[in-house]
C-alpha positions as CSV (number, residue, x, y, z in Angstrom):
1,M,-135.2,172.1,-35.5
2,S,-136.8,174.5,-37.8
3,D,-137.1,173.6,-41.4
4,D,-134.9,176.6,-42.5
5,L,-132.2,175.5,-40.2
6,K,-132.3,172.0,-41.1
7,A,-132.2,172.9,-44.8
8,H,-129.2,175.3,-44.1
9,L,-127.3,172.4,-42.2
10,E,-128.0,169.9,-45.1
11,F,-126.6,172.4,-47.5
12,F,-123.4,172.5,-45.6
13,E,-123.1,168.8,-45.3
14,E,-123.6,168.7,-49.1
15,L,-120.7,170.9,-49.7
16,G,-118.6,168.7,-47.5
17,I,-118.2,171.0,-44.5
18,E,-117.3,169.2,-41.5
19,G,-117.9,170.0,-38.0
20,V,-121.2,171.8,-38.0
21,R,-122.7,171.8,-34.5
22,L,-125.9,173.0,-32.9
23,E,-124.6,174.0,-29.6
24,R,-125.0,177.7,-28.6
25,E,-121.5,177.9,-27.6
26,W,-120.3,176.7,-31.2
27,H,-122.3,179.4,-33.0
28,A,-121.1,182.2,-30.3
29,R,-117.6,181.7,-31.5
30,G,-118.2,184.1,-34.5
31,E,-120.1,186.9,-32.4
32,T,-118.7,190.3,-32.2
33,T,-116.7,190.9,-29.0
34,S,-115.0,194.2,-27.7
35,S,-111.7,193.1,-29.2
36,A,-113.0,192.2,-32.7
37,P,-112.0,194.7,-35.5
38,P,-114.8,197.3,-36.5
39,E,-116.9,196.7,-39.6
40,P,-115.4,198.1,-42.7
41,S,-116.4,201.4,-43.7
42,T,-118.3,201.9,-47.1
43,P,-115.7,204.4,-48.9
44,S,-117.5,207.3,-50.7
45,E,-115.1,207.3,-53.8
46,P,-115.9,203.8,-55.2
47,I,-119.6,204.5,-54.6
48,R,-119.4,207.8,-56.6
49,L,-117.3,206.0,-59.3
50,L,-119.7,203.1,-59.7
51,Q,-122.7,205.6,-59.8
52,M,-120.8,207.3,-62.7
53,V,-120.7,204.0,-64.5
54,K,-124.3,203.2,-64.0
55,D,-125.4,206.7,-64.8
56,E,-123.4,206.3,-68.1
57,I,-125.0,202.9,-68.9
58,G,-128.4,204.6,-68.3
59,S,-131.7,203.0,-67.1
60,H,-132.8,202.6,-70.8
61,C,-129.6,201.4,-72.5
62,T,-129.9,200.9,-76.4
63,R,-126.5,200.0,-77.2
64,C,-127.2,196.5,-78.4
65,K,-130.3,194.6,-79.7
66,L,-131.5,193.5,-76.3
67,H,-133.6,196.4,-75.6
68,T,-135.8,195.4,-78.3
69,L,-136.0,191.7,-77.3
70,G,-138.2,191.9,-74.2
71,R,-135.6,193.0,-71.4
72,T,-137.6,195.0,-68.6
73,Q,-134.6,196.8,-67.2
74,V,-130.7,197.3,-66.9
75,V,-129.3,195.2,-64.0
76,F,-126.1,197.0,-62.9
77,G,-124.5,195.3,-59.9
78,V,-125.0,195.2,-55.9
79,G,-122.7,194.7,-53.0
80,H,-120.0,196.5,-51.2
81,P,-118.3,199.0,-53.5
82,S,-114.7,198.0,-52.0
83,A,-115.2,194.3,-51.6
84,D,-112.3,192.1,-51.4
85,L,-114.5,189.4,-53.3
86,M,-116.4,189.8,-56.5
87,F,-118.8,187.4,-58.3
88,V,-119.3,187.7,-62.1
89,G,-122.1,185.9,-63.7
90,E,-123.3,185.7,-67.4
91,A,-126.4,187.6,-67.6
92,P,-129.5,188.4,-65.6
93,G,-132.4,186.0,-65.5
94,A,-136.0,186.4,-65.4
95,D,-136.3,187.2,-61.7
96,E,-133.2,189.5,-62.1
97,D,-135.0,191.3,-65.0
98,V,-137.8,192.1,-62.7
99,Q,-136.1,192.9,-59.7
100,G,-133.2,195.0,-61.0
101,E,-130.5,193.1,-59.0
102,P,-128.3,190.2,-60.0
103,F,-128.7,186.7,-58.5
104,V,-132.0,187.0,-56.8
105,G,-133.7,183.9,-58.2
106,R,-133.2,180.2,-57.1
107,A,-129.5,180.3,-58.3
108,G,-129.1,183.7,-56.4
109,Q,-130.4,182.0,-53.2
110,L,-127.9,179.2,-53.6
111,L,-125.0,181.7,-54.2
112,T,-126.1,183.6,-50.9
113,K,-125.7,180.1,-49.0
114,I,-122.4,179.7,-50.7
115,I,-121.2,183.3,-49.7
116,E,-122.3,182.6,-46.2
117,A,-120.6,179.2,-46.0
118,I,-117.2,181.1,-46.1
119,G,-118.2,183.5,-43.4
120,L,-119.6,186.4,-45.4
121,T,-122.8,188.0,-46.5
122,R,-124.0,189.4,-49.8
123,A,-123.3,192.8,-48.4
124,D,-119.6,192.0,-48.0
125,V,-119.0,191.1,-51.6
126,Y,-120.0,192.8,-55.0
127,I,-122.0,190.8,-57.6
128,A,-122.2,191.6,-61.3
129,N,-122.8,190.1,-64.7
130,V,-120.9,190.2,-67.9
131,I,-123.8,191.8,-69.7
132,K,-126.6,193.9,-67.8
133,C,-129.7,192.9,-69.7
134,R,-131.6,189.5,-70.0
135,P,-131.1,187.8,-73.2
136,P,-134.5,186.3,-74.6
137,G,-135.1,182.9,-73.2
138,N,-132.0,183.0,-71.0
139,R,-129.8,182.3,-74.1
140,N,-126.2,182.9,-73.9
141,P,-125.2,186.6,-74.7
142,E,-124.0,187.1,-78.3
143,P,-120.7,188.6,-79.3
144,D,-122.0,191.9,-80.2
145,E,-124.0,192.3,-76.9
146,V,-120.7,191.2,-74.9
147,E,-118.8,193.9,-77.0
148,Q,-121.2,196.8,-75.9
149,C,-121.5,195.8,-72.3
150,E,-118.3,194.4,-71.3
151,P,-116.3,197.7,-70.9
152,F,-118.7,198.4,-68.1
153,L,-117.8,195.3,-66.3
154,F,-114.2,196.3,-66.5
155,R,-114.9,199.6,-64.9
156,Q,-116.8,198.0,-62.2
157,I,-113.8,195.6,-61.5
158,D,-111.4,198.5,-61.7
159,T,-113.5,200.4,-59.2
160,V,-114.0,197.9,-56.7
161,K,-110.6,196.4,-56.9
162,P,-111.4,192.9,-55.5
163,K,-108.7,190.7,-54.3
164,V,-110.5,187.7,-55.7
165,I,-113.0,187.4,-58.7
166,V,-115.1,184.2,-58.9
167,A,-116.5,183.7,-62.5
168,L,-119.6,181.7,-62.0
169,G,-120.0,179.4,-65.0
170,K,-118.6,178.6,-68.4
171,F,-119.7,181.7,-70.3
172,A,-118.4,184.1,-67.7
173,A,-115.1,182.4,-67.2
174,Q,-114.7,182.0,-71.1
175,C,-115.5,185.7,-71.5
176,L,-113.2,187.0,-68.9
177,L,-110.3,184.7,-69.8
178,R,-110.7,185.0,-73.5
179,T,-110.6,181.2,-73.9
180,N,-112.8,178.5,-75.4
181,D,-111.6,176.0,-72.8
182,P,-114.6,174.3,-71.1
183,I,-115.4,175.0,-67.6
184,T,-114.3,171.6,-66.5
185,R,-110.8,172.3,-68.0
186,I,-110.3,175.8,-66.1
187,R,-112.1,175.0,-63.0
188,G,-109.8,174.5,-60.0
189,R,-107.2,176.8,-61.5
190,E,-106.0,180.3,-60.7
191,F,-105.4,183.2,-63.2
192,K,-104.0,186.7,-62.6
193,Y,-106.7,189.2,-63.9
194,R,-106.7,193.0,-63.6
195,D,-104.8,192.9,-60.3
196,A,-106.9,190.3,-58.9
197,I,-106.9,186.5,-58.7
198,L,-109.7,184.9,-60.8
199,I,-111.1,181.6,-59.8
200,P,-113.6,179.9,-62.2
201,T,-116.3,177.8,-60.7
202,Y,-119.6,176.1,-61.6
203,H,-122.6,178.4,-61.9
204,P,-125.3,178.0,-59.1
205,A,-127.8,177.3,-61.7
206,Y,-125.7,174.3,-62.7
207,L,-125.4,173.2,-59.2
208,L,-129.3,173.0,-58.9
209,R,-129.2,170.6,-61.8
210,T,-126.2,168.7,-60.7
211,P,-126.1,168.8,-57.1
212,S,-122.8,166.3,-57.1
213,A,-120.8,169.4,-58.2
214,K,-121.3,171.2,-55.0
215,R,-118.2,169.5,-53.5
216,E,-116.1,171.0,-56.1
217,V,-117.6,174.4,-55.7
218,W,-116.9,174.1,-51.9
219,E,-113.2,173.2,-52.7
220,D,-112.9,176.4,-54.8
221,M,-114.6,178.5,-52.3
222,K,-112.2,177.2,-49.5
223,R,-109.6,178.3,-51.9
224,V,-111.2,181.7,-52.1
225,R,-111.6,181.9,-48.3
226,A,-107.8,181.1,-47.9
227,I,-106.6,183.9,-50.3
228,L,-108.9,186.5,-48.6
229,N,-107.5,185.5,-45.3
230,G,-104.0,185.6,-46.4
231,D,-103.5,181.9,-45.9
232,D,-102.2,181.2,-49.4
């Protein structure tokens, strides 16, 4: 068994997924057949609208003080423009600031595995942050920074029109829900939000520090999968 495959299976086990098997017949159950539905098309209108939002922000946004505090570039968002599932994090980190894409560092790699655990890929979902520029030292965004950037996130949400929004971590959940409740109190609950269902869960960076919380995230993601499949 390759090291990558072993690590992948160990991750599934940590999440509490049962029934992972290595036989080729088990893996083949998800392969595309002639009766499988076609891949969803990428609609042009949401692409155009998202590009309009991105253009309005600009590549050298100066609306808040972060442009003077060492940010390299604006990190807009990435993924399917009409995704049923959208993830919202807090802000770009160092890797994201360099690459210009949200969730590409260690936490992003873990998020990719979580997405794959419910049978999707990063290309199937949309990923964004509350604010688009990296705060110095990865500190929490400040109120004036959120005030300037948050309207662009709302326009992203209203353009993508996801069925489910997963708020990753305390800051994103508190910001979207306008609450000071800790993530431990709101995690495991569902909220109506801009024509979607919002599910708060722990941030992947927290899972890197606290692996024992992976099982709770897996419970949240099973609920996400059930909603997307119409099983709720």
